[in-house]
C-alpha positions in Angstrom: 74.2 32.0 -39.5 73.0 35.6 -39.5 71.7 37.1 -36.2 68.3 37.9 -37.7 67.9 34.6 -39.6 64.2 33.7 -39.2 64.9 30.0 -39.9 66.9 29.7 -36.6 63.7 30.9 -34.7 61.5 28.5 -36.6 63.9 25.7 -35.7 63.8 26.8 -32.0 60.0 26.9 -32.0 59.8 23.4 -33.5 62.3 22.2 -30.9 60.2 23.6 -27.9 56.9 22.4 -29.2 58.3 18.9 -29.4 59.3 18.8 -25.7 56.7 16.9 -23.7 57.9 18.6 -20.4 56.7 22.0 -21.7 53.0 23.0 -21.4 51.2 25.9 -23.1 52.4 28.5 -20.6 56.0 27.5 -20.8 55.8 27.7 -24.6 54.0 31.0 -24.5 56.7 32.4 -22.4 59.5 31.0 -24.6 57.7 32.5 -27.7 57.5 35.9 -25.9 61.3 35.7 -25.2 62.0 34.7 -28.8 59.8 37.6 -30.1 61.7 40.1 -28.1 65.0 38.6 -29.2 63.9 39.0 -32.9 62.8 42.6 -32.3 66.1 43.4 -30.5 68.1 41.7 -33.3 69.9 39.6 -30.8 71.0 36.0 -31.0 70.5 34.3 -27.7 70.7 36.9 -24.9 68.1 39.6 -24.6 67.0 42.4 -22.3 63.6 42.0 -20.8 61.1 43.5 -18.4 58.7 41.5 -16.4 55.7 43.5 -17.6 56.6 43.2 -21.3 57.1 39.4 -21.0 53.8 39.0 -19.1 51.9 41.1 -21.7 53.4 39.2 -24.7 52.9 35.7 -23.1 49.4 36.5 -21.8 50.4 35.7 -18.3 48.2 37.8 -15.9 49.6 37.1 -12.4 53.0 37.5 -10.9 52.8 34.1 -9.1 52.3 32.3 -12.4 55.0 34.3 -14.2 57.5 33.5 -11.6 56.5 29.8 -11.3 57.0 29.3 -15.2 60.1 31.4 -15.4 61.6 29.4 -12.6 60.6 26.1 -14.2 62.2 27.2 -17.5 65.4 27.8 -15.6 65.2 24.4 -13.8 64.6 22.7 -17.2 67.7 24.3 -18.6 66.0 26.4 -21.3 67.0 29.8 -19.9 69.3 31.7 -17.6 67.5 34.7 -16.0 69.7 37.4 -14.6 67.6 40.0 -12.7 68.5 43.6 -12.5 67.6 45.4 -9.4 68.5 48.8 -10.9 65.5 50.7 -12.2 67.6 52.0 -15.1 68.7 48.5 -16.4 66.7 45.7 -17.7 67.1 42.1 -16.6 68.5 39.6 -19.1 67.4 36.3 -20.3 69.9 33.9 -22.1 68.3 31.0 -24.1 70.5 28.0 -23.2 68.7 24.9 -24.4 68.1 25.0 -28.1 68.4 22.9 -31.2 72.0 22.6 -32.4 73.1 25.4 -34.6 
C-alpha cells in the first residue's frame, strides 16, 4: 500500500468511529493526528506540536488535551514521545489500527 493511499485513512477513521470506548474528543484528536500524517506524507509515525494538535482538534485547554492524549495512549491507540528540545518536535506513532 502506498504511503499516501487515502483508502488507508478512510479505513482507519471507520475503525476508530466504531470503537465504543472513544468519545468525540478522542476521535477529534485522532482525526487531527491522521490529518497531520497525511499532510506530512507519513505512514504511521508523525511529528507533532501540541499547539497544532490542539488547534486541529478544537481542544482549548491544556488539561483536556493532556487527559485525552493520555487516554489514547492507555487504550493503545498511540505512542507519544515528547521532545523537550525546542528545535525538535514530539512524535506520535499510531499503534492500534485496522489490519493492513
